[in-house]
N, C-alpha and C positions, 0 to 999 in steps of 0.2 A: 346581858353583857355578851358581846361578841368576842370570841377567843382571838388571841394573837397567833399567827402562824409563822414559825421560824424553821426554815429548812435545816436539817442536821449538819450540813456543810457550812452554815453561816456562823460567824463569830459575833456575839453581842457582849461587849465588855460590861462588867458590873457597874451599876450606876446609870446606865442608859435608860431614859424614860421613853416608853413606847405605848402609844394609845391603843385602845381596844379596836379589834377588827383589822389591824395592820398586818401586812404580809411581807415577810422577809425571805427572799429566794436564795438560790444557790450561790455560795462563795461570797456572800455579803459580809462586810466588816463594819460594825457600828461601834464607835468609841464610847467610853463610859460617860462623857459629858454631854452627849447628844440628847436633844429633846425632839421626839417624833410624835406627831399628833395621831388622831384616830383615822382609821380607814386609809392609811398610807400604803402604797405598794413600792417596794424597793426591789428592782429587777436584779438579774444575775450580775455578779461582779461589781456591785455598788460599794463605795466606801463613803462613810459618814464620819466627819471629824468631831472632835470634842466640843468646839465652840460653834455648833450648828443647831439651828432650829428649823424644823420642817413642819409646816402647818397641816391641819386636817385635810384629808382627801387629795394629797399630792401624789403624783405618779412619777417615779424616778426610774427611767428605763435602763436597760443593760449598759454596763461599762461606764457609769458616771461616778466621778469622785466629787463629793460635796465637802469642800475643805473648810477649815476654821474661818469664822467671820462671815459665813454665808447664811442668810435668813430667807426661807421660802414661806410666804404666807399661804393661806388656804387655797387649795385647788390649783397649784402650779403643776405644769407638765414639763418634765425634763426629758427630751428626746434621746434616743440611743447615742452613746458616745459623745454627748455634748460636754463642754469643758468649762469649769470654773477655775479662776486663779485667786490667790490672795496676796501675792507680793507683786508690785508693779515692775520692779527692776531686779529680778532674782540673779544671784551668782552663787555657785556652789561653795566658793571660798569665803563668802561673807555672810555672817549670821544676820538675818533680817526678820526674825519672828516678832520683834517689837514694832515692825512696820506694816503688819497686816492691814489691809484696807477692807472696810465693810462693804458687802454687796447685799442689796435688798431686792428681792423679786416679789412684787406685790400680787395680790389675789388674782387668780384666774389666768395669769400669764402663761404663754406657751413658748418654750425654748426648743427650737427645732433640732433635729438630728445633726450632730457634728458642728453645731455652732460653738463659738467661744465667747465667754463673758469675761472681759478684762475687769479686774477687781476695782472696787471703789465706785461702782455705778448703782443707780436705782432704775429698775425696770417697772414701769407703771402698770396699773391694773389692766388685765385683759390684753396687754400688748402681745404681739405675735412676732417672734423672731424666726425668720426663715432658716431652712437647713443650710449649714455651712457659713452663716453670717458671722462677722466679728463685731461685737459690741464694745466700744471704747468710750462711750459717753452715755449720759442718762437718756432713757427712752420714755416718751409720753404715754399716758394711759391710752389704750386702744390702737396704738401705732403699729403698722405693719412695716417691719424692717428687713432688708435683704442686702447682701453684698459684703465686700471686704474693702475698706471698712464699711459697716452697715450704713445704709441711707434709708430714710422713710420713703415708701412708695405708695402708701395708702393708709386706710383705717379698717379695723376689724370690729365686728359686733361681739358681744359676750358669748354668742353661740359659736363663733369661729367662722363667720362668713364675711367676705370682703364687702365693705359698704361703698356705694357709688357716690363718693365725695371727693372734692378737690383737697389738696393738702392744707389749704387755708380757707377759712370761712369769712362771712357767715354762709351757712348752708345746713340743710337737714337731709336725712336719709333714713329709710327703714331697713332693718335686717331682712334680707330676702327669705329667710326661713321662718322667723318668729313674728315679723311685723313690728318689732320694737322700734320706736323712734329714737334717733340720735341727733343731737344738735352740735354743730361745729361753730365755735365762736373764736375767730382768729385762728390760733393753732391749738385750741383745746376742745376735745370732744367729750361730751357728756351724754349719758343716757337720760332721755326726757321722760319724766314720770307723768302719768295721767293720760 
């Protein structure tokens, strides 16, 4: 069993579940209802809310707040200072905790530095959100998204290499690093087995 590493300056509230081999760095606050998987890294000044699930082997870089109703599946990368929200139309003078919207980030997705994920969206497997992008709608698996508001400009392999594909198929391409074959059918990309 691999030990959990928690820096002395971090605050981990009673009840928080943290998987083996996870590392919690300087000035992190993990609330008591949080569920954090194995081999997770929480960088300096990260906040993790009560109604949050972080899957195995996620990396949450410095200055990221993972608020209630956010779920990260296995292997998600959250770049430095990227932003999650959980209320669509916040006001200081109006209580909206009953209006939190769920945000799901699926396996292997990358959320680039300083990007913003507006609540209520699903980001597909291995999608790649560019630095500074603003996501305000669902993102397909493997999609490469950039800009404000974000637009799809391409497709990414599971390894994190841009694929030589049009935005709409039919078409096929191989990852330039691994040689893995991907098939684009209309606007859906899948990894081809065999």
